[in-house]
Structures are given as structure tokens and as C-alpha cells.
FINUPA-792928 format. One record per residue (C-alpha): residue number from 1; z, x, y. Coordinates in nm, 3 decimals. Example, Ala and Ser with C-alpha at 12.3 -4.5 7.8 and 13.67 -1.06 7.14 Angstrom:
REM residues 2
   nr        z        x        y
    1    0.780    1.230   -0.450
    2    0.714    1.367   -0.106
END
This chain:
REM residues 324
   nr        z        x        y
    1    5.787    3.565   -4.290
    2    6.149    3.457   -4.235
    3    6.159    3.077   -4.211
    4    6.532    3.011   -4.171
    5    6.791    3.112   -3.914
    6    7.010    3.386   -4.061
    7    7.321    3.267   -3.880
    8    7.588    3.456   -4.076
    9    7.389    3.780   -4.067
   10    7.356    3.753   -3.689
   11    7.731    3.699   -3.653
   12    7.800    4.008   -3.863
   13    7.541    4.208   -3.669
   14    7.699    4.128   -3.332
   15    8.046    4.192   -3.473
   16    7.942    4.536   -3.595
   17    7.804    4.663   -3.265
   18    8.126    4.800   -3.118
   19    8.215    4.982   -3.441
   20    7.927    5.227   -3.401
   21    8.102    5.448   -3.145
   22    7.995    5.771   -3.314
   23    7.625    5.711   -3.263
   24    7.416    5.865   -2.987
   25    7.274    5.523   -2.899
   26    7.625    5.392   -2.828
   27    7.689    5.647   -2.556
   28    7.336    5.644   -2.418
   29    7.382    5.271   -2.351
   30    7.714    5.313   -2.168
   31    7.550    5.198   -1.843
   32    7.480    4.860   -2.010
   33    7.809    4.815   -2.194
   34    7.951    4.522   -1.998
   35    7.613    4.348   -2.004
   36    7.603    4.410   -2.379
   37    7.942    4.249   -2.429
   38    7.818    3.940   -2.241
   39    7.499    3.930   -2.451
   40    7.698    3.957   -2.774
   41    7.959    3.701   -2.669
   42    7.697    3.450   -2.558
   43    7.508    3.496   -2.886
   44    7.830    3.418   -3.072
   45    7.889    3.111   -2.852
   46    7.542    2.978   -2.937
   47    7.625    3.037   -3.305
   48    7.958    2.853   -3.256
   49    8.149    3.167   -3.349
   50    8.310    3.283   -3.024
   51    8.635    3.373   -3.199
   52    8.456    3.653   -3.385
   53    8.546    3.863   -3.080
   54    8.917    3.914   -3.014
   55    8.975    3.762   -2.673
   56    9.253    3.996   -2.564
   57    9.054    4.310   -2.644
   58    8.743    4.187   -2.465
   59    8.929    4.070   -2.154
   60    9.119    4.401   -2.139
   61    8.788    4.589   -2.153
   62    8.637    4.374   -1.878
   63    8.932    4.439   -1.649
   64    8.914    4.812   -1.725
   65    8.566    4.802   -1.565
   66    8.707    4.671   -1.235
   67    8.645    4.901   -0.940
   68    8.963    4.923   -0.732
   69    8.789    5.090   -0.439
   70    8.504    4.845   -0.377
   71    8.587    4.540   -0.584
   72    8.339    4.413   -0.841
   73    8.275    4.541   -1.190
   74    8.098    4.847   -1.319
   75    7.927    4.849   -1.659
   76    8.192    5.082   -1.805
   77    8.531    5.217   -1.691
   78    8.501    5.459   -1.396
   79    8.143    5.354   -1.321
   80    8.043    5.225   -0.977
   81    8.043    4.849   -0.929
   82    7.706    4.672   -0.940
   83    7.600    4.310   -0.901
   84    7.452    4.310   -1.255
   85    7.779    4.419   -1.415
   86    7.984    4.201   -1.181
   87    7.810    3.886   -1.302
   88    7.851    3.987   -1.666
   89    8.222    4.050   -1.611
   90    8.271    3.710   -1.451
   91    8.067    3.536   -1.722
   92    8.283    3.691   -1.993
   93    8.607    3.598   -1.815
   94    8.486    3.241   -1.765
   95    8.382    3.213   -2.130
   96    8.730    3.324   -2.239
   97    8.909    3.100   -1.986
   98    9.039    3.405   -1.802
   99    8.861    3.374   -1.466
  100    9.201    3.324   -1.303
  101    9.258    3.698   -1.339
  102    9.026    3.714   -1.039
  103    9.056    3.378   -0.865
  104    9.438    3.371   -0.870
  105    9.470    3.734   -0.757
  106    9.430    3.724   -0.380
  107    9.349    4.093   -0.343
  108    9.091    4.102   -0.623
  109    8.928    3.778   -0.506
  110    8.890    3.906   -0.151
  111    8.755    4.239   -0.276
  112    8.494    4.087   -0.503
  113    8.381    3.841   -0.235
  114    8.341    4.127    0.013
  115    8.151    4.330   -0.247
  116    7.905    4.050   -0.324
  117    7.854    3.932    0.033
  118    7.840    4.290    0.159
  119    7.529    4.354   -0.052
  120    7.330    4.081    0.121
  121    7.072    4.222    0.363
  122    6.949    4.082    0.693
  123    6.642    3.918    0.534
  124    6.862    3.724    0.289
  125    6.785    3.946   -0.012
  126    7.050    4.136   -0.206
  127    7.074    4.499   -0.302
  128    7.241    4.569   -0.636
  129    7.485    4.816   -0.487
  130    7.518    5.057   -0.195
  131    7.220    5.264   -0.315
  132    6.981    5.000   -0.186
  133    6.761    4.875   -0.473
  134    6.642    4.523   -0.384
  135    6.530    4.281   -0.654
  136    6.526    3.903   -0.703
  137    6.758    3.961   -1.000
  138    7.032    4.059   -0.759
  139    6.993    3.736   -0.561
  140    7.054    3.548   -0.885
  141    7.347    3.777   -0.976
  142    7.511    3.723   -0.639
  143    7.466    3.346   -0.621
  144    7.569    3.295   -0.983
  145    7.880    3.510   -0.932
  146    7.980    3.321   -0.618
  147    7.915    2.994   -0.801
  148    8.147    3.092   -1.086
  149    8.411    3.184   -0.829
  150    8.356    2.857   -0.642
  151    8.284    3.046   -0.320
  152    7.924    2.968   -0.224
  153    7.877    2.914    0.149
  154    7.577    2.814    0.368
  155    7.602    3.149    0.546
  156    7.509    3.323    0.219
  157    7.302    3.051    0.053
  158    7.057    2.959    0.329
  159    6.913    3.307    0.399
  160    6.914    3.384    0.025
  161    6.709    3.071   -0.045
  162    6.463    3.153    0.234
  163    6.405    3.495    0.079
  164    6.367    3.357   -0.275
  165    6.101    3.110   -0.163
  166    5.901    3.402   -0.020
  167    5.889    3.552   -0.372
  168    5.673    3.262   -0.497
  169    5.310    3.369   -0.544
  170    4.987    3.171   -0.517
  171    4.946    3.173   -0.897
  172    5.276    2.992   -0.959
  173    5.472    3.298   -1.064
  174    5.753    3.479   -0.883
  175    5.775    3.847   -0.797
  176    6.082    4.069   -0.766
  177    6.023    4.068   -0.390
  178    5.771    3.900   -0.158
  179    5.418    4.007   -0.252
  180    5.515    4.164   -0.586
  181    5.337    4.085   -0.913
  182    5.438    3.763   -1.086
  183    5.671    3.815   -1.381
  184    5.844    3.566   -1.611
  185    6.190    3.720   -1.569
  186    6.158    3.674   -1.194
  187    6.067    3.310   -1.248
  188    6.404    3.259   -1.412
  189    6.601    3.452   -1.151
  190    6.437    3.264   -0.864
  191    6.439    2.917   -1.020
  192    6.787    2.973   -1.162
  193    6.917    3.076   -0.820
  194    6.761    2.771   -0.655
  195    6.912    2.550   -0.926
  196    7.259    2.700   -0.877
  197    7.258    2.616   -0.507
  198    7.090    2.277   -0.555
  199    6.774    2.372   -0.362
  200    6.498    2.303   -0.614
  201    6.387    2.015   -0.393
  202    6.247    2.271   -0.149
  203    5.961    2.318   -0.398
  204    5.689    2.054   -0.366
  205    5.563    1.861   -0.672
  206    5.237    2.058   -0.653
  207    5.429    2.387   -0.649
  208    5.637    2.274   -0.947
  209    5.320    2.190   -1.141
  210    5.161    2.527   -1.056
  211    5.480    2.707   -1.164
  212    5.479    2.507   -1.488
  213    5.119    2.601   -1.562
  214    5.183    2.971   -1.500
  215    5.484    2.959   -1.733
  216    5.323    2.766   -2.017
  217    5.024    3.001   -2.011
  218    5.261    3.276   -2.122
  219    5.237    3.144   -2.481
  220    4.996    3.349   -2.692
  221    4.822    3.256   -3.022
  222    5.101    3.416   -3.228
  223    5.339    3.157   -3.085
  224    5.550    3.397   -2.880
  225    5.565    3.425   -2.502
  226    5.475    3.717   -2.279
  227    5.604    3.813   -1.937
  228    5.269    3.831   -1.756
  229    4.900    3.794   -1.841
  230    4.752    4.036   -2.093
  231    5.084    4.153   -2.238
  232    5.219    4.130   -2.593
  233    5.462    3.852   -2.683
  234    5.830    3.943   -2.670
  235    6.127    3.742   -2.798
  236    6.322    3.788   -2.474
  237    6.069    3.571   -2.292
  238    6.182    3.289   -2.516
  239    6.462    3.278   -2.262
  240    6.298    3.378   -1.933
  241    6.007    3.135   -1.976
  242    6.179    2.848   -2.156
  243    6.481    2.841   -1.925
  244    6.245    2.826   -1.627
  245    6.049    2.541   -1.783
  246    6.374    2.362   -1.863
  247    6.494    2.399   -1.504
  248    6.177    2.233   -1.371
  249    6.185    1.978   -1.655
  250    5.865    2.089   -1.828
  251    6.006    2.230   -2.151
  252    5.754    2.028   -2.353
  253    5.463    2.220   -2.200
  254    5.476    2.483   -2.477
  255    5.448    2.458   -2.856
  256    5.815    2.492   -2.951
  257    5.751    2.493   -3.326
  258    5.518    2.794   -3.303
  259    5.763    2.973   -3.074
  260    6.049    2.904   -3.317
  261    5.843    3.057   -3.600
  262    5.779    3.368   -3.390
  263    6.152    3.411   -3.315
  264    6.256    3.352   -3.676
  265    5.999    3.602   -3.798
  266    6.150    3.863   -3.563
  267    6.486    3.851   -3.747
  268    6.610    4.138   -3.962
  269    6.681    3.970   -4.296
  270    6.891    4.264   -4.416
  271    7.134    4.351   -4.137
  272    7.085    4.057   -3.900
  273    6.985    4.060   -3.536
  274    6.654    3.978   -3.370
  275    6.388    4.222   -3.246
  276    6.137    4.193   -2.962
  277    5.868    4.103   -3.216
  278    5.828    4.094   -3.596
  279    5.880    4.427   -3.771
  280    6.056    4.607   -3.485
  281    6.415    4.727   -3.457
  282    6.672    4.466   -3.356
  283    6.909    4.484   -3.058
  284    7.170    4.258   -2.902
  285    6.953    4.186   -2.594
  286    6.674    4.025   -2.797
  287    6.926    3.867   -3.033
  288    7.095    3.663   -2.759
  289    6.773    3.563   -2.588
  290    6.605    3.471   -2.915
  291    6.900    3.250   -3.002
  292    6.903    3.108   -2.649
  293    6.536    3.015   -2.683
  294    6.603    2.841   -3.013
  295    6.896    2.658   -2.854
  296    6.678    2.535   -2.568
  297    6.424    2.380   -2.807
  298    6.704    2.210   -3.001
  299    6.682    2.422   -3.314
  300    6.914    2.288   -3.586
  301    7.287    2.301   -3.508
  302    7.291    2.573   -3.243
  303    7.526    2.512   -2.951
  304    7.336    2.394   -2.642
  305    7.288    2.650   -2.368
  306    7.265    2.580   -1.997
  307    6.921    2.698   -1.874
  308    7.053    2.774   -1.525
  309    7.351    2.992   -1.619
  310    7.268    3.127   -1.967
  311    7.606    3.021   -2.098
  312    7.686    2.728   -2.325
  313    7.764    2.397   -2.157
  314    8.130    2.399   -2.260
  315    8.162    2.708   -2.040
  316    7.942    2.605   -1.746
  317    8.103    2.262   -1.717
  318    8.397    2.447   -1.558
  319    8.185    2.574   -1.265
  320    8.216    2.380   -0.936
  321    7.887    2.224   -0.825
  322    7.744    2.327   -0.487
  323    7.751    2.191   -0.222
  324    8.122    2.138   -0.263
END
């Protein structure tokens, strides 16, 4: 069992990821590249090592993913724009103090606003792009993106909130759409979205308690958290569950010491990085969310992360608070 945080190994692991361009895995994950850059950068921010990435190279890559036809960002150059990639692009630019490349460019700002707003449907939900997949994740992506840009409006927020509230189930979990099975990742997207637009007060105290119970019951005897009943623990839920509990101010409803042990035991003590569970292969997705979970429980000297935005507070403090 690994009992200490392998900080330097994790920094080297994240740093090495973009040097593996000859591997099959690198090109098979092209559709996640911009998300991956955000995951790696945020992991480095939590480790207080943001400068490990060269700002100019990262910002240039982000802007190369801009879609001139529709506005918004794709996950890789020449890919279609999508709300998932658009949020990652904006998060990276904000982290590197380069958001003005969008906000101070009148054409790009208008394009990205049209792209985001244009994906909102009549019922208040959002599709990820023109192909029509609807998911609570995309409501979070859209509202978080507009928040970063300082362009939230009641015309977008009010129907989005009405739809999100319909995703709350009787058991205290949230589904990806009304009536869908409760899942921990959807709890974060829905609660995070409500937090962004300052609408958590629309949930009653009884609803908050029921949500808290559903979330804390995700902890299993091994100490880790799962995404829904009967599933194995997975390090990524250290973020989805803990951030949700933090948003509703019930972070102390789980055993943080046992969870920390589970995350630490999922580290690779040779090459760095964190896996989904002990003994499995590491990846940058589980690395950032494992570190984010440790940050939320106040583990050692990790930089504090904002549970609503999944960026460190020094970054999110720059975001205007809605309502303006």
C-alpha cells in the first residue's frame, strides 16, 4: 500500500503525456485531447506546478482547436466544436490568464455565445452539438462556459434551471435527463450548474438532506466511492461525489481518511499517475480527479480546488458572480 502522495512522480507523469505521440493510444484519444490538456493542467495546478506546461504552447494549441465556422472549440484541430471541448478550452485559457483572446475579440465572442446559446433546446436542456445528444453534462458545460465569459442571462439560466430540477430523482440522485437512473457524475453536473447560477436555494432542506444521504452512501468498505449502488469504487468519484457534498456543505458525511487511503493506494509508485482503483493502469483523467478529491478533504499542502468549477480558487476568483 502506498501511504504518501507521490507529488513529483505525478508532475513528471503529466509532463510526459504529450511526448508519447508515436503510440496508438495517443491517436485513439484524439477526440479527448483538449479535455486531456485541461485535466493535466488542473492536476498541475493542484500540485502547485502550473509552470510545468509552457503557457505559449498550450494556448496556441487551444486556439488551433477553434472552429471558425461555428464558433466554439473542438477537441482537436479540424474537429467539430462541442460544448465539452468548448468548456475545456475556456478553462485552460482562464487558467493561463488568456481568456481575453475570446472576450476581447468581438467576432469570436459573438460566435461562441451563439454556439453555446444555439445548443439550448425548447425545454431548457442543452445538446452537446448539432447532432442532438442531450445530457445534464451539457447544461453544466454551457452554464459554466457562459459564467467564465461573464455572459449568463435569465433567458438562458431560467429554463436551464427548470430542466435541471426535473433531473432530481426520488432517491436523492440526479439522472442525465428527467427520469434517468441516478448517477454520481450527474449529481455534480446538476448541483454544480445550480451553484454557478446561484440557484441552490430552489432545493428544499429536505431535498438537500436526501441528496446528501444518496451521495454519502456511495462510500464502500474499501474506502472508495462508487457512482451508483452495487458498483465498484472508482477514484474519479472522489471528485463527482465529494464536490457535490462540498457544494451542499455536507463534505463531512463521508470518511475522508479512508477515501484518502484508497486514492493513495491507486497511485503508480514507479511512473506516477493515479488509476481508477489499486493495481490498474493510470491515466490523466483519474489522476486529476484523485488529486481533486484529496484537495477537497484538505490533504497536506495541495492547492485548494473550487468544488463548483473544478479549477483552483486562484483561477475561479476571476469569474464574475451571477447575478451580475
